[in-house]
C-alpha positions in Angstrom: -10.2 26.2 19.4 -7.8 23.3 20.2 -4.2 24.3 20.2 -1.6 22.8 17.9 1.0 20.5 19.5 3.7 23.1 20.2 5.3 21.6 23.3 9.1 21.8 23.3 9.4 18.5 25.1 10.9 15.8 22.8 8.3 13.3 21.6 8.8 9.7 22.6 8.0 7.2 19.9 9.8 4.2 21.5 10.8 2.9 18.0 12.7 0.0 19.6 9.6 -1.3 21.5 7.2 -3.1 19.1 3.5 -2.7 19.7 2.1 -5.8 21.2 -0.3 -7.8 19.0 -2.4 -10.1 21.3 -4.7 -12.5 19.6 -3.3 -12.0 16.1 0.0 -11.7 14.2 -0.8 -8.3 12.7 -0.3 -5.0 14.4 -3.6 -3.5 15.7 -5.8 -6.3 14.4 -6.2 -8.5 17.5 -9.7 -7.2 18.2 -11.1 -7.3 14.7 -13.8 -9.8 13.5 -12.9 -13.2 12.2 -13.7 -12.4 8.6 -11.6 -9.3 8.6 -8.7 -11.2 10.2 -9.1 -13.9 7.6 -8.9 -11.3 4.7 -5.8 -9.6 6.3 -4.2 -13.1 6.6 -4.6 -13.4 2.8 -2.9 -10.1 2.2 -0.1 -10.4 4.8 1.8 -13.7 5.0 1.1 -15.0 8.6 4.6 -16.6 8.7 6.4 -13.3 8.1 3.8 -10.7 8.9 4.7 -9.0 5.6 3.2 -8.5 2.1 4.4 -7.7 -1.4 1.5 -6.0 -3.1 1.6 -5.2 -6.9 0.0 -1.8 -7.6 -1.5 -1.5 -11.1 -4.3 1.0 -10.4 -2.5 4.0 -11.9 -4.9 4.2 -14.8 -7.8 5.4 -12.7 -6.5 8.9 -13.0 -3.7 8.9 -15.5 -4.8 6.5 -18.2 -2.5 4.0 -19.9 0.6 4.4 -17.8 3.9 3.2 -19.2 4.1 -0.5 -18.6 0.3 -0.7 -18.1 -0.7 -0.2 -21.7 -1.6 -3.9 -22.0 -2.3 -5.4 -18.6 -3.4 -8.7 -20.1 0.1 -9.1 -21.7 2.4 -7.3 -19.3 0.8 -7.6 -15.9 -1.3 -10.8 -15.6 1.8 -13.0 -15.9 3.3 -11.1 -12.9 0.3 -11.6 -10.6 1.2 -15.1 -9.3 4.5 -13.6 -7.9 2.6 -11.0 -5.7 1.0 -11.6 -2.3 -1.9 -9.2 -3.3 -3.0 -7.1 -6.3 -4.1 -3.5 -6.0 -6.3 -2.5 -9.0 -9.6 -1.1 -10.2 -12.8 -3.0 -10.7 -12.8 -2.3 -14.4 -9.4 -4.0 -14.9 -10.4 -6.9 -12.6 -13.6 -7.6 -14.6 -12.2 -7.1 -18.1 -8.7 -8.5 -17.9 -7.9 -10.6 -14.8 -8.7 -14.3 -15.1 -11.3 -15.4 -12.5 -9.0 -18.4 -11.7 -6.4 -16.1 -10.1 -6.1 -17.1 -6.5 -4.7 -13.9 -5.1 -6.3 -11.4 -2.7 -7.6 -8.2 -4.4 -7.2 -4.8 -2.9 -9.9 -2.8 -4.7 -9.5 0.9 -5.6 -12.7 2.5 -4.4 -12.1 6.2 -5.0 -11.7 8.4 -8.1 -13.1 11.3 -10.1 -10.5 13.8 -11.3 -7.9 13.0 -13.9 -4.3 14.3 -13.8 -5.7 17.4 -15.7 -7.6 18.5 -12.6 -7.2 18.8 -8.8 -6.6 15.2 -7.7 -7.9 15.7 -4.1 -11.4 16.3 -5.4 -12.2 12.6 -5.2 -15.4 10.7 -4.4 -16.2 7.1 -3.6 -16.7 5.2 -6.8 -17.5 1.6 -5.8 -20.4 0.4 -3.8 -19.6 -2.1 -1.0 -22.0 -4.6 -2.6 -20.0 -4.6 -5.8 -16.8 -5.1 -3.8 -18.5 -8.1 -2.1 -19.5 -9.5 -5.5 -15.9 -9.3 -6.6 -14.8 -11.2 -3.5 -12.2 -8.6 -2.6 -9.9 -8.9 0.4 -9.7 -5.1 1.0 -10.9 -1.8 -0.2 -8.7 1.3 -0.7 -8.8 5.0 -1.4 -6.6 8.1 -1.4 -6.6 10.4 1.6 -5.4 14.0 0.9 -4.3 15.4 4.3 -3.4 19.0 3.6 -5.0 19.0 0.2 -7.6 21.3 -1.1 -10.4 18.7 -0.5 -8.9 17.2 2.6 -12.2 17.0 4.5 -13.9 15.3 1.6 -11.2 12.6 1.3 -11.3 12.0 5.1 -15.1 11.7 4.9 -14.7 9.3 2.0 -12.4 7.2 4.1 -14.6 7.0 7.1 -17.6 6.1 5.0 -15.6 3.3 3.3 -14.4 2.1 6.8 -18.0 2.0 8.0 -19.1 0.0 4.9 -16.2 -2.4 5.3 -16.9 -3.0 8.9 -20.4 -4.2 8.1 -19.0 -7.0 6.0 -15.6 -7.7 7.5 -13.6 -6.1 4.7 -10.6 -4.0 5.8 -9.8 -0.6 4.4 -6.4 0.5 3.2 -5.9 4.3 3.4 -3.3 5.7 1.0 -1.6 9.0 2.0 -1.5 11.1 -1.1 0.9 14.0 -1.2 0.3 17.2 -3.2 2.9 18.8 -5.4 3.4 21.7 -3.1 3.7 19.6 0.1 6.9 18.4 1.8 7.4 14.7 2.0 9.0 14.3 5.4 8.4 12.3 8.6 6.4 15.1 10.3 3.8 15.1 7.5 3.6 11.3 7.2 3.3 10.9 11.0 0.3 13.3 10.8 -1.4 11.7 7.8 -0.9 8.0 8.9 -2.0 8.6 12.4 -5.1 10.5 11.2 -6.0 7.6 9.0 -5.6 5.0 11.8 -7.4 7.1 14.4 -10.4 7.4 12.0 -10.6 3.7 11.5 -8.4 2.5 8.6 -7.1 -1.0 9.3 -3.9 -0.4 7.3 -2.1 2.6 5.7 0.0 2.9 2.6 2.6 5.7 2.7 5.9 6.8 1.3 9.4 6.0 2.6 11.5 8.8 3.9 15.2 8.3 4.9 15.0 10.4 8.0 12.5 9.4 10.7 10.6 6.6 8.9 10.7 4.5 12.1 8.8 7.2 13.9 6.0 7.0 11.3 5.6 3.3 11.8 6.0 3.4 15.6 3.3 6.1 16.0 0.8 4.4 13.7 -1.1 1.7 15.5 -2.0 -0.3 12.3 0.3 -1.8 9.7 2.1 0.5 7.3 2.8 -0.6 3.7 5.4 1.3 1.8 4.4 2.9 -1.5 6.9 2.3 -4.3 6.6 5.7 -5.9 8.4 6.7 -9.1 10.7 4.4 -11.0 14.1 4.1 -9.5 17.2 2.1 -10.5 16.8 -1.4 -9.2 19.4 -1.1 -6.4 17.8 2.1 -5.1 14.3 0.5 -5.2 15.6 -2.7 -3.4 17.4 -0.5 -0.8 14.3 1.6 -0.2 12.2 -1.6 0.3 14.8 -3.0 2.7 15.1 0.2 4.7 11.4 0.5 5.0 11.0 -3.1 6.3 13.9 -2.5 8.8 12.1 0.7 9.8 8.9 -1.1 10.8 6.9 -1.4 7.5 4.7 -4.4 7.2 5.3 -4.7 3.5 5.6 -2.8 0.2 3.1 -1.9 -2.5 5.2 -1.5 -5.7 4.1 -0.7 -9.2 6.4 1.2 -11.5 9.5 -0.2 -9.8 8.3 -3.6 -10.9 6.4 -3.3 -14.1 8.7 -0.6 -15.6 11.8 -2.7 -14.8 13.6 -4.4 -17.7 12.9 -7.7 -16.1 9.6 -7.4 -14.0 9.4 -11.0 -12.9 13.0 -10.9 -11.8 12.4 -7.7 -9.9 9.3 -8.8 -8.0 11.2 -12.0 -7.1 14.1 -9.9 -5.7 11.6 -7.6 -3.8 10.0 -10.7 -2.2 13.4 -11.9 -0.9 14.0 -8.4 0.6 10.5 -8.2 2.2 10.0 -11.8 3.4 13.6 -13.0 4.0 15.4 -9.7 4.9 17.8 -10.3 2.0 20.3 -7.4 1.8 19.8 -5.1 -1.2 23.1 -5.9 -3.0 22.4 -9.7 -2.7 18.9 -9.0 -4.0 20.4 -7.1 -6.9 22.6 -10.0 -7.7 19.6 -12.3 -7.7 17.8 -9.8 -10.0 20.6 -9.9 -12.6 20.9 -13.7 -12.4 17.2 -14.1 -13.1 17.2 -11.3 -15.7 19.7 -13.3 -17.7 17.3 -16.2 -17.9 15.2 -15.9 -21.1 11.9 -16.7 -19.4 12.3 -13.9 -16.8 
């Protein structure tokens, strides 16, 4: 049996030495096919190398989440402000106008509800259907350390293989069980496993201690998950710190659509991600926009 990494020698992540990206602007993507690079260029802004994704796929396991009760009324008006939209095929086909010119990151896993063991997921979308919907990427949960860890890893590698056939990148989302510690050590493990097994990008949570070691040790772009609803300044600060710590963007849901002024919030987040605006300045912008009746 292979031994766990128990060496006492300090690990060297070289956080201050960016990974070179020959042939393309995005980390780890220089040797990908043209079609995959083109899709990644739609998700990530080539000028900044960053993305602001709007996550609205919560209903696939927890039903009508607060703020997502009526996606047609509450969320569709927000979509033009995002760089990419993460959602399910059911919502895409039933609610989202086909005139929307934004890249779609398609949720492709599911099965259990919040009433059951969430790691017991399966693939739920055929690659042919993803192609029919003209998606820019496919995505799923990976439950490293979960009860059904191996199944979720297998789901991911199957999805990666299907995506490679047609030039569609895979976003692996590092899910964290209730009993697991959210720290840099865990996320280094989960993110690196996803990248080693073929995911072209990884979505993970921000941690205040050691986040830069997570991004440095992962050879593909990391997108920060927004997580639970926070006060606006805390959410903007988290986004800012993640970008400064090496993240290639954010994928926020509740911190945008559960805000009192969602359009103002996503605009402020964009300033933080694409222009390195400081959190307090972004908060001032949020309040200024919030006071306008149309935002």
